[in-house]
C-alpha positions, 0 to 999 in steps of 0.5 A, a space after each residue: 733814499 726811498 724814492 731812489 730805491 723805488 725809481 730803480 726797482 720799478 722805473 728801470 724795469 718799466 722803461 726796459 719793458 717799454 723799449 722791448 715792446 717797441 722793439 718787438 713791434 718794429 721788428 715784427 712789422 719789418 719781418 712781416 713785409 718779407 714773404 717766407 718762400 720755400 722751394 718746391 720739389 718741382 723746383 718752383 717757389 711757394 709761400 709757407 705759413 706759420 702753421 705749415 712751418 711749425 708742422 714741418 719742424 714737428 714732423 722732422 723731430 718725430 712729433 707728428 702727434 702734436 697738434 697745431 691749433 688756431 686760436 681766436 686771440 690778439 696779436 702775438 698771443 701764441 704759446 705752447 700748451 704743455 698740459 695738452 701738448 699742443 701748439 696754439 697760434 693766433 690767426 695772424 701767425 697760423 695763416 701768415 706767410 711772412 718771416 715773422 710768422 714763420 719765426 714765431 711759429 717755429 719758436 713754439 715748435 721749439 717748446 714742443 721739442 723741449 717738452 718731448 726731450 725733457 728739457 730740464 728748465 722747461 720741467 722746472 718752469 712747469 713745476 714752479 708755475 702754480 706757486 708762481 702764479 699764486 704769488 703774482 696774484 696774491 703776494 701784494 695782498 699778503 704784504 699789505 695785510 701783514 703790514 696793516 695788521 702788524 703781522 710781520 709773518 704774513 708780510 714776510 709770506 708776501 715777500 716770499 711769494 714775490 720771490 717765487 715769482 722772481 725765481 720763476 721768471 729767472 728759470 723761464 729765461 733759458 727756456 725762451 732762449 733755448 726755444 728760439 735757438 732750436 727754432 733757428 736751427 731747424 729752420 736752417 737745417 730744413 731749408 725753410 729759411 736761408 742765411 739772408 732771411 735768417 736775419 729777420 727771424 733772428 731780429 724778431 725772436 731776439 726782440 721777443 726774448 728781451 720782453 722776458 728779460 724785462 719781466 724777469 728784472 721787474 719780478 726780481 726788483 719788486 722782490 728786492 724793493 719789498 724785501 728791503 722795505 719790510 726789513 727797514 720797517 722791522 728794524 724800526 719797530 
């Protein structure tokens, strides 16, 4: 029974994570080949970068004071920093002029708009982040120390920390999906992406969202696994 429980709780999320990562890479590669074009006031066409698209979205939402920084990081490491209230884009997204770049930059702009509008789930993730980060780093050590020293209270504290990490991932899901929804809405409303191009943006953001589903399932099933194992150990001893 233990091996089946292990395979379900760790194998299934791992397979989903691998599938999601592969899907992100393939859809990003496809959308990267399609240029993000927009019509200028003179009636001509031009290319728009990820940073420019994010800037237009932020300005349209009245967030002209939110800066967009170019960071020296790897691919798909873009994020919104709520503490410093700024968008951080990797070089590929910041300067890139494909629909993939515009879609990802718009997603981060969606987070900035959430922050400005006090989106409840974003506020919850910010509040839960410190203990969730602590839990993700130290929960396993608490569990091992508790079992090794036969201090069940310490082991249960480790399981509780696993639980906090899982709760954080659950709360974070609506944040990511809502940011993508806002991104698509603003891209369409501002005329930056038309209906035929939106398919590529939707595919990229949908695949990225699946990685957060995989992270949530991984955290949740880890909690379930260690909760059941500790419950079993406690009943035996």
